[in-house]
N, C-alpha and C positions, 0 to 999 in steps of 0.2 A: 546653389544646389536646390533641386526640386523639393518642395516641402513634403510631398508624399513619401519620398525616399527616406526622409528623416524618420517618419512614423514607421516605415517598414524596418529600418535598422533598429529603432527603439523597441519594436515588438519582438524581433528576433532575440535581442539581448535580454529583454525582460523575461521572456520564456526560459532562456538559459539560466537566469538567476533563480527563477522559481523552482525549477526542477533540481538545480544544484543544491539549493537550500533544503529541499525535501530529502534528497539523498544523504546529505550530511546528518540530518535529524534522525533518520531511521537507523543509521549506523550507530546504535546505542553504545556499543562497547569498544569501538575503535575510533576515537575522535579524529576527524580529518580536518586539517587546517585549510583555510581558504586559499593559501598559496599552492597547496597540493591540488586543490580543485581546479585552479586556473591552469596549472601545468597539464593535467589530464584533458581539460577542455581544449587547450591549444593544440595538443597532439591529435585529438579527435578532429578538430577543425582542419588541420593540415592533411588528414587522410582523404579529404575530398579531392585533393590534387590527383590522387591515384585514379579516381573515377574519371577525372577530366583528361588525364594524360595517357591512360592505358586503354587500348582498344582490343577487345577479345576477338579472335578469329571468327569470321562469319561462316555459317553453314549455307552453302550454295542452294541446296534444295528447299530451304525454308521459304524463299520468296515465291515458290511455286505452290505453296500450300494455302489453305483457307485463311481468312483474316483472323479467326480465333487462334489458329495454330501459330500464326505470326506474332500475335499478341502474347500468347503463352510463352513463346521463345524469348520475346523481348523482356517480359517482366521476370522470368525465372533466370534467364542466362545473362542478359545485359544489365539488368537492374539489381535483382536480388543477389546474384552471385558476386557481382562487382562490389556492391555496397557492403555486403557482409564481410567479404574478404578484406576490404579496405579498413573497416572498423576493427576487425580482428587483428590486422597487422599493427594498427595503432595501439591496441591493447597489449600485444606482445612487446612492443617497444617500451611501454610503461613498466611491464613486469621485468624486463631485462635491465633497464636503467635504474629502477627504483625498487629493488628486491625487498628492502626493509619495510616497504609499505604493505607487504602481503603476508604478515605474520598471523593474520586472522582470516578465517574463511569468508566472513561477510565482506571483507575488503575487496576480494576478487569481484564480487557482484557490484560493489559500489564503483570501483574504478572502471570496470567494463561499461557500466551505465554512464559514467562521466565522459568516457571517450565517445560513446555513441551520442551523447548529448552534444558534445562539441561538433561532431559530424552533422547532426540534425540542425544545429544552429546556423551553420554556414549554408546548408541546403535550404533551410527556411527562408533566409534572406534572399537567396537566389530565386526561390519560388515566388516570394512576395514581389520581388523586383520584376520578374517576367510576367506573372499572371495577376498581380493586383493584391491589394490589402485585404480583400475579402477572404483570403486563405488563412488569416492569422489565427482565428479561433480553432478551425478544424485541424490545422497542422500543429498548433500548440498543444492540443489535447490528444488527437489521435495519432498523427504521423510521428511526432516527437516521442511519445510514449511507446509506440510500436518499435521505433529504432532502438530505444533503450531495452525493451523486452527481448528483442532478437539477440542482441549482443550479450545480455544477461544469461540467456539460455546456453550460449556457448561457454561462458564462464562457469555456469553451474555444472555442466557436464565435466569441465576440466577439473573442478574442485573435487567432485566425487571420484574421478579417476586418480587424482593425486593422493587420496586416502590409501590407495593400494601401492602403486608404483608408477614410474615414468612411462613405461610402455602402455599401461592401462590408461594413463592420463592422455596420452597421444590418441589412442583409439577412441576414448570417450569424447575428446575434444572434436575429433572428426565427425562423430555421430551428432554432436551438438551443432556443429557447423551445418550439416546437412538438414537438420531439423529447422534451424533458423532460416535457411534459404527457402525451404518449403513454406514456412509460415509467412515469410516476407512475400514470396512470389504469389501465393494464393490471395493474400490481402490485396496486393496491387492489381492482380488480374481481375478480381471481382469488382473492385471499386472503379476500374477503368471501363466497365461495360456500359455504364450510364443508364441502366434500367432500375426501376424502383425495387424490384425483388432482389436484384444483386446488391443494391445499397443496403437493404434490410439484412441480407445475409452477411455482408461485410461488417455491419454493426454487431451482429451476433458473434461473429468470429472475434471481433475486437474485445467484447465482454469476456469471452473465454480466455483470451490472452491476458486480460486483467487478472482473472482468478489464478491462472498459472503463475504469473509474476508475483502476486501477493503471497501465494503459498511458498514459492521459492525464497522470497525475502525472509519470511517468518522461519522457515526451516533452517536456513543458514545462520540466522540470529540465535536459534536454539543450540547450535553447535559452536558458538563462539567460545574461545579459550578464556576470555575475560568476562564471562557471563556473570551478571550481578543482578539478583532477583529484587534488589531494592530500587532498580531503575525500570522505568516504563515510559512508553510514548503517551504524551498527553494528546489523545486523539481529537478532542474537541477543539483545541487550539490549532492543531495541524489541519483539521478540516476547514476551520475559519480562514487560515492562511491561504490554503489552496483556493477556496471559494472567492476570497477577495482578489487573489491573483488572476483568476479566470475572468472575474468581473472587470479588472483593470485591462486585461487583454481584449475583452469585448469592447471596452471604451475606446481603446486605441484603434481597434478595427472600425468602430462607428465613426470616429473622427476622420479616419482615412477615407472611408466610403463617402462621407459627406463632402470631403474635398474633391474626390474623384467624380462622383455621380450627381452631386447636388443634394438638397435637403430631402425632397420627397423620395426619390429613387434610392438614396443612401439608407434612409430609415427602413424602407420596405425590404431592401436586400439584407440589412443587418438582422431584422427580426426573423426573416426567413431562415437565415443561417443559424441563428441561436436556437430556433425552434427545432431544427434537425438534431442538434447536439445536446439539448438540455438533459434528457434522461440519462444518456451515456455519461455526461459530466458528473451527475449526482452519483451514479454507480461507481465511477472511477474514484471520486473523492472519498466516498464512504469506505469502499473496499480496501484501498491501499493505505488506510490509516488505522485499520483494525488488526492489531497484532497482540498476541499474548505469548510471553516467553516461557516455554516449558523445556527445561534442560534435556537435551538429547532426544527430543521428540520430533519425529519426521512424519509429516502428513503426506500421504501419497499425492503425487502430482500427475494429473491426467486431464484431458479436455473436458471441462464441465463448466456450466454457467455459474456466475457468482451469486445467483439468486436461488433461494430454496423456498418451498411451500410447506408451511407447517399447519397441520390440522389433526384433529383427533380428540379423544376424551381427555378430560382433566386428569392429570397424573401427579401424584405427590410422592416422590421418593425422598430425597433429602431436601430439595428446594422446589417449591411450587412452580409449575410452568403454566404458560397461558393456554387456556382451552380453545381460544378463538382460531379461526382460519385466517391466515395472513401471509403475505409475501415478506421474505426476510433476506437482506443482503448478508452474505456470509462473513465470517470473521468473529472476533470476540464480541460479546454481547453487552459490554458496558465499558466505560472509560476507566481503565485501570489506574491511571495516574493519581487521582486524589486519594485513593486507598493505599496504594503501594508506598506513597510518600509518607504515610503515617506509621510505617513499620517501626517497631521499637519505641513507639510513643503511646501515651495514654489517650484513650478515646472515650467519650461519654455517649452512651446510647440511651434514647428515651423512646417510650412506646408511641407508635404512630397513632394519632387520633383516628378512630374508626367507629362506625356505627356498630352497636352490639358489644363493644368492648367496655366493660365497667370497672377495669382496674388499670393502674399505671405501674409500669416496670421501668425503673431507671438502673442502669448498670454501668459501672466504670470498668473498662478493660484495657489491657495493654496488648497491642497487636504485635505478634511474635514473628510470624513467617507465612509464606504462601504454602498452600496445600493443594495438590492436584489429585482429585479423587474421581474414581470411576473410569470406565474404558475410554470415555471421550475426553479425559483429562480436564474436567471442569475445575475452575479455579475458585478456591475458598481461602479465607484468611483465618489462621489459628490465633486465638486470643486467650489471654489469661485473665480471669476475673479478679479484680483488685479489691473489691469490697464484698462482704459476705452476702451471698444470695443463694437461695435454692431455686434454681430455674425450673427443675422438674424432679419429682420424687424418685423416679427411676433412672433419670439421666442426670446424675449429680456430680459430674466431674467438675473440677475447678477450672477446666478449659472449655471454651465454646468455639464454634465456627461462625463466621459471618460471611455473607455473600450479597453483593449489591443486587437490587431488584432489576430484572432485565426485560421487563415488559410493562405495558400500560404506563401508569404514572410512576416515574422513578425518582422524583424529587418532591419534597414537601417544604414549602417556604424556603426554597433554594438550599435545602439540606438533603443529602442523598438518603434514600430509603434502602435499608439492608435487612436481610432475613437473619434472625437470631436462631442458631441451631445448637441444641444442647448435645453433650456427649455422655456416654456411659462412664461410670466411675472406673478407675484403674485401667483405662483404655491405653493401648499402645499407640502413642501419638505418631509413630512412624508408619503405622499400618492401619489407618482409619478407613473403614468401609461404610457403605450406606446403612447397614444394619446397626451400626454403632451410633447413629445420629437420629435426632428428633427435631423437626422444625417446630419452633415455639411461637414466634410472632414477628410481625413487621416492626422494625425500629427505625428511628431517625438518628443519623450520625451528625454531631456538631462539626462544623467546618472551622478549623483553627489553624493558623500558621500557613495558609496557602498564599502563593503568589497571586497578584491580581492579574486580570486578563492581559493588560498592556505589558506587564513584565514577562509573562509567558510568551507573548508574541515576539518580543525582542530576543528571547532565547532561541528563536527559530534561526536567526541569522548570525548569532555570535559564534 
């Protein structure tokens, strides 16, 4: 067997494993077994036979049109329609045969994504085989994720319709199917043009798709029946897992290119390909790992970039915000995992050493629960003071709020920095508003009882 073919097969399977592990991890409340993952992947892989075996009827007048019209028909009709119909057929098979897997709304998105991943895996190997190992990184990051997003959109429309009735579900599913075809066709049509401005436009479209997918995943997790606010995604570990995985894919691509093209040409081609994808890779990895679970909170989904620009005057409402001008990738602003894992546990807080601060404040608190305050549902942690302290003469409740620092320096000697927020006495803890709060000081939280990085990385694939 040709050595390069082995690398191509290994790359396709490795990419399938990476995204399957990711999809299992973000399904926080409906644990999916690897056996179920493999079944969904296999069904998705088999749906590629539909594309190979079924030929849609031709439009005779298309051949007489301009090249762009022919391309448009090719990508929307023969590619997008066929592939989305094939993946959706596989998804329906999974729903019909394994109905008990779909007791949770997020599971619809997960299994639709796995079917699409199975389809993309077979397609990836075919493309690697036909066009070379140089496609590994691009298809593993852009094409595979795009397939997952398009099928997830159909599943998302279906779930929203099922909240009402079967007829509405059928109508919404059809609308989602049309949307997925449009997204797929536009993406393929632009990237096929081969011109730099079309490539840039394709990358912009892909980043918008990333934001749509991330919001959709977060929204359906918020509506899980088994929602548990003591659970959260360890975004730092998940980001490291994806980053290492893409580096591994890049290494496989490099070895294949060296084998195909030789040392000099292989290295030049590899660096050129990675340079084109680097920024998009970072945006993808960061955005799809930033989730905060807010029960029954639905963030509007519409075409928007996953990057925002923050600027303006320094404002202090409950929690100080950065006054600087900077770009920010959307999603939650801090890794929730190390804080949520301490709920119902005692935590020791100490004053962050700063210039101009001539007193020390040490507080022992018990973290009780999450609190979502304000119109943007900002996350805080409600804590009970365990030792006697007067935090503030006017804000003298035995309860306080803490929130991790979300800009600038967020750790001090590997311990997270949090804002200590005092509450008014006799406050209604179920109805806390900004006027009831007073920011006191930056504190450091001692890290106790956490898993080490290697243990958390192993949890990714268990």
